[in-house]
matplotlib code that plots the C-alpha trace (Angstrom):
import matplotlib.pyplot as plt

x = [-51.6, -50.4, -50.2, -52.7, -52.3, -50.4, -53.1, -55.2, -52.0, -50.8, -54.0, -53.9, -50.3, -50.7, -53.6, -51.5, -48.4, -50.2, -53.3, -52.2, -55.2, -57.5, -55.6, -56.0, -59.8, -59.9, -58.1, -60.5, -63.5, -62.5, -61.8, -65.2, -67.0, -65.2, -66.5, -70.1, -69.8, -68.2, -64.8, -62.8, -60.0, -57.6, -58.0, -56.8, -53.9, -53.0, -52.9, -50.6, -48.3, -48.2, -47.3, -44.5, -43.1, -43.2, -42.1, -40.9, -41.8, -42.4, -44.7, -46.7, -47.2, -49.6, -51.8, -51.6, -52.7, -55.7, -56.5, -56.6, -58.2, -61.8, -61.2, -59.7, -62.4, -65.2, -64.6, -64.5, -61.1, -60.9, -57.5, -57.4, -57.9, -55.5, -52.9, -53.2, -52.6, -49.6, -48.0, -48.1, -45.0, -42.5, -44.0, -43.6, -40.1, -39.0, -40.5, -39.1, -35.6, -35.3, -37.8, -38.8, -42.3, -40.9, -39.1, -42.1, -44.3, -42.0, -41.8, -45.6, -45.5, -42.9, -44.6, -47.9, -46.4, -44.8, -48.2, -49.9, -47.3, -47.3, -51.1, -51.0, -48.3, -50.1, -53.5, -53.0, -56.7, -57.2, -59.7, -62.1, -61.9, -62.9, -65.7, -67.1, -66.9, -69.0, -71.9, -74.2, -73.3, -74.2, -77.6, -78.3, -77.4, -79.6, -82.5, -82.4, -82.9, -80.7, -78.1, -78.4, -76.8, -74.0, -73.3, -73.3, -70.8, -68.5, -68.7, -67.9, -65.0, -63.5, -63.9, -62.3, -59.3, -58.3, -59.7, -56.4, -54.6, -57.3, -57.4, -53.6, -54.0, -56.5, -54.2, -51.2, -53.0, -54.5, -51.0, -49.4, -52.0, -52.1, -48.3, -48.6, -51.3, -49.3, -46.1, -47.8, -49.4, -46.1, -44.3, -46.9, -46.7, -42.9, -43.4, -41.8, -43.3, -42.6, -44.0, -46.8, -44.1, -42.3, -45.5, -46.3, -42.8, -42.4, -41.0, -40.6, -37.1, -36.1, -39.2, -41.3, -39.6, -39.5, -43.2, -43.7, -41.7, -43.8, -47.0, -45.6, -44.6, -47.9, -49.7, -48.3, -49.0, -52.3, -51.7, -53.8, -51.0, -49.9, -53.5, -53.6, -50.2, -51.2, -54.4, -52.3, -49.6, -52.1, -53.9, -50.7, -49.4, -52.7, -52.4, -48.9, -50.0, -52.7, -50.0, -47.8, -50.8, -51.5, -47.8, -48.0, -51.0, -49.2, -46.0, -48.0, -50.4, -48.3, -51.5, -53.0, -56.5, -56.0, -54.6, -57.7, -60.0, -58.0, -58.1, -61.9, -62.0, -59.5, -61.3, -64.6, -62.9, -61.3, -64.7, -66.5, -64.2, -61.6, -59.8, -58.7, -57.5, -55.4, -54.0, -53.0, -51.3, -49.5, -48.3, -47.0, -45.0, -43.4, -42.6, -39.3, -38.1, -40.3, -40.1, -43.5, -43.4, -40.3, -41.9, -42.7, -39.4, -38.2, -40.8, -38.8, -35.4, -34.0, -34.1, -36.7]
y = [-124.3, -124.5, -127.8, -127.7, -131.3, -130.2, -127.9, -130.6, -132.2, -128.8, -128.3, -131.7, -131.6, -128.1, -129.3, -132.2, -130.0, -127.1, -128.7, -132.3, -132.5, -132.4, -135.3, -137.3, -136.6, -137.8, -141.1, -141.7, -140.9, -143.1, -146.0, -145.5, -145.4, -148.6, -150.4, -149.5, -150.8, -147.9, -149.1, -145.9, -147.2, -146.7, -143.0, -143.1, -145.4, -143.0, -140.1, -142.1, -143.0, -139.4, -138.2, -140.8, -139.6, -135.9, -136.1, -139.2, -142.6, -141.3, -138.5, -140.9, -143.3, -140.7, -140.9, -144.7, -144.9, -142.7, -145.0, -148.2, -146.8, -147.2, -150.9, -151.4, -149.6, -151.4, -154.6, -156.8, -156.1, -156.3, -157.9, -157.6, -153.8, -153.3, -155.6, -153.7, -150.3, -151.7, -153.3, -150.0, -149.0, -151.5, -150.9, -147.1, -147.6, -149.5, -147.0, -144.0, -145.6, -147.1, -145.0, -148.1, -149.3, -152.6, -153.3, -152.2, -154.6, -157.5, -156.6, -156.7, -160.2, -161.5, -160.1, -161.6, -165.0, -164.9, -163.9, -166.9, -169.3, -167.9, -168.2, -171.8, -172.5, -170.8, -172.2, -175.7, -176.2, -172.8, -174.1, -175.2, -171.6, -170.2, -172.7, -171.3, -167.8, -168.9, -170.3, -167.3, -167.7, -171.4, -170.5, -168.0, -170.4, -173.2, -170.7, -169.8, -173.5, -173.3, -175.7, -178.9, -179.1, -181.2, -178.7, -175.8, -177.7, -178.3, -174.6, -173.5, -176.0, -174.6, -171.0, -171.9, -173.5, -170.3, -167.6, -166.9, -166.5, -164.3, -162.1, -161.7, -160.8, -158.1, -156.8, -156.7, -154.8, -152.4, -151.7, -151.2, -148.9, -146.8, -146.5, -145.4, -142.8, -141.3, -141.3, -139.6, -136.9, -136.2, -136.0, -133.6, -131.3, -131.1, -130.5, -133.8, -135.7, -139.0, -141.4, -142.5, -143.7, -145.5, -147.2, -148.3, -149.7, -151.4, -154.9, -157.9, -159.3, -162.8, -163.2, -163.6, -166.9, -168.1, -167.7, -169.3, -172.4, -172.5, -172.6, -175.5, -177.4, -176.7, -178.8, -181.9, -181.0, -180.3, -179.5, -176.6, -174.1, -174.9, -174.3, -170.9, -169.9, -171.0, -168.9, -165.9, -166.4, -166.8, -163.6, -161.5, -162.7, -161.8, -158.4, -158.0, -159.1, -156.4, -153.8, -155.0, -154.9, -151.3, -150.5, -152.0, -149.8, -146.7, -147.4, -147.9, -145.0, -142.7, -141.1, -141.5, -141.3, -144.7, -146.1, -145.1, -146.5, -149.8, -149.9, -150.0, -152.4, -154.8, -154.7, -155.6, -158.5, -159.8, -159.9, -161.5, -164.0, -166.6, -166.6, -163.0, -164.0, -166.8, -164.3, -161.9, -164.8, -165.9, -162.3, -162.1, -165.4, -164.6, -160.9, -161.7, -163.1, -161.4, -157.8, -157.1, -153.3, -153.0, -154.5, -151.1, -149.5, -149.9, -147.2, -144.6, -145.6, -143.6, -145.5, -148.0]
z = [176.2, 179.8, 181.6, 184.5, 185.6, 188.7, 190.0, 191.8, 193.2, 194.5, 196.4, 197.9, 198.9, 200.4, 202.6, 203.8, 204.4, 206.1, 207.6, 208.6, 211.0, 208.0, 206.4, 209.6, 209.6, 206.0, 206.9, 209.8, 207.6, 204.7, 207.1, 208.8, 205.4, 204.4, 207.5, 206.5, 202.9, 200.9, 199.5, 199.9, 202.2, 199.2, 199.6, 203.2, 202.1, 199.3, 201.8, 204.1, 201.2, 200.0, 203.4, 203.6, 200.2, 201.2, 204.8, 206.7, 208.1, 211.6, 210.3, 208.1, 211.1, 212.6, 209.5, 209.4, 213.0, 212.1, 209.2, 211.4, 214.6, 213.3, 212.6, 216.1, 217.9, 216.0, 218.1, 215.0, 213.5, 209.7, 209.4, 205.7, 205.8, 208.7, 207.1, 203.8, 205.6, 207.5, 204.5, 202.7, 204.7, 203.1, 199.7, 200.0, 201.5, 198.4, 196.0, 197.9, 198.0, 194.5, 192.5, 190.5, 189.8, 188.5, 191.8, 193.8, 191.9, 192.5, 196.2, 196.4, 194.9, 197.2, 200.3, 199.2, 198.6, 202.1, 203.6, 201.9, 203.1, 206.6, 206.9, 205.8, 208.4, 211.2, 210.2, 208.7, 208.1, 206.4, 203.9, 206.6, 208.1, 204.7, 204.3, 207.6, 206.2, 203.2, 205.3, 204.4, 200.7, 200.9, 202.5, 199.7, 197.0, 198.5, 198.9, 195.2, 194.3, 191.3, 192.7, 194.7, 198.2, 196.8, 194.0, 196.5, 198.7, 195.8, 194.8, 198.3, 198.5, 195.3, 196.5, 199.9, 198.3, 196.4, 198.7, 200.5, 197.1, 195.6, 198.8, 198.6, 194.9, 195.7, 198.4, 196.0, 193.3, 195.8, 197.4, 194.0, 192.6, 195.8, 195.7, 192.0, 192.7, 195.7, 193.7, 190.7, 192.8, 194.6, 191.3, 189.7, 192.8, 192.2, 188.5, 187.6, 184.6, 183.0, 185.6, 183.2, 180.7, 183.5, 184.6, 181.0, 180.6, 184.0, 183.6, 185.9, 186.1, 186.9, 189.1, 185.9, 184.6, 188.2, 188.6, 185.1, 186.3, 189.5, 187.4, 185.4, 188.5, 190.3, 187.6, 189.3, 192.9, 194.7, 198.4, 199.8, 199.9, 196.3, 195.1, 196.9, 195.5, 192.0, 192.1, 193.3, 190.7, 187.8, 188.9, 189.3, 185.9, 184.2, 185.9, 184.5, 181.1, 181.3, 182.0, 179.2, 176.8, 177.8, 177.3, 173.7, 173.0, 174.4, 172.3, 169.1, 169.3, 171.5, 173.0, 176.4, 175.0, 173.3, 176.5, 178.5, 175.8, 175.8, 179.6, 179.7, 176.7, 178.3, 181.7, 179.9, 178.1, 181.3, 183.0, 180.1, 178.4, 179.7, 176.3, 177.0, 180.5, 178.8, 176.3, 179.1, 180.9, 177.7, 177.2, 180.8, 180.7, 177.4, 177.9, 179.6, 176.3, 173.7, 175.0, 173.6, 174.2, 171.9, 168.8, 167.4, 168.2, 164.6, 163.6, 165.4, 164.0, 161.0, 157.7, 158.9]

ax = plt.figure().add_subplot(projection="3d")
ax.plot(x, y, z, "-o")
ax.set_aspect("equal")
plt.show()
């Protein structure tokens, strides 16, 4: 049976190669839809990344400008969205140069940590700014009458203390997945396969134990920037544990169908139980030593 996975990728890449103006319109359209509440900016980012991989940095800048123009012209710039589009450049540069999802993931983490620290240096009272952003949320919670005013203030204070870290986490995951999608489409259009296996087997290097040590040390310090960094590190390690777990499923069953089933099951468990979050965190911090995705390798060895 012929492999038709490349058909859709061929059509998309042909459009971007032969009708770049259509790609620019798509970028503008996706950004505009994002501004009115439809979260499709990732499509524009994937187009920008794909153009970078297939052509050059200077050529992709045209598409990136198209992606950020709607936010600039709106008058109220969405700095998170604009920043995500711009940060796509160094991420794609690393992937294009080293062809490594593992390294790209680590670069995403390092950039996000630097962004969090920079924001705390530039805006020392960052938590107060976030509290101001949550004023409407506070009004809604008070109107419901479920919480007292003191309880609502405590909830808002906790949210504000970790909002920078959680925003950076969302940005990291978004950048990494967009990079993967663009790389995968580009590879399929060139009839290159094996990226799925590389993604399932991606591994953090020394950064993993370094982040683990930071988590341990952060238990004894509570400045605002440490709380934000801790929220980010916990989130990114849980994400890595999620990827490792999918890799274990793939190594055991050797079928993508089981990976897809596990993907939805794991997402459901992450959203409904804290025990599963702790399990993912434990898998992530121990994978550097335990090498979880190799525990079934003996099945493939002769005589085992």
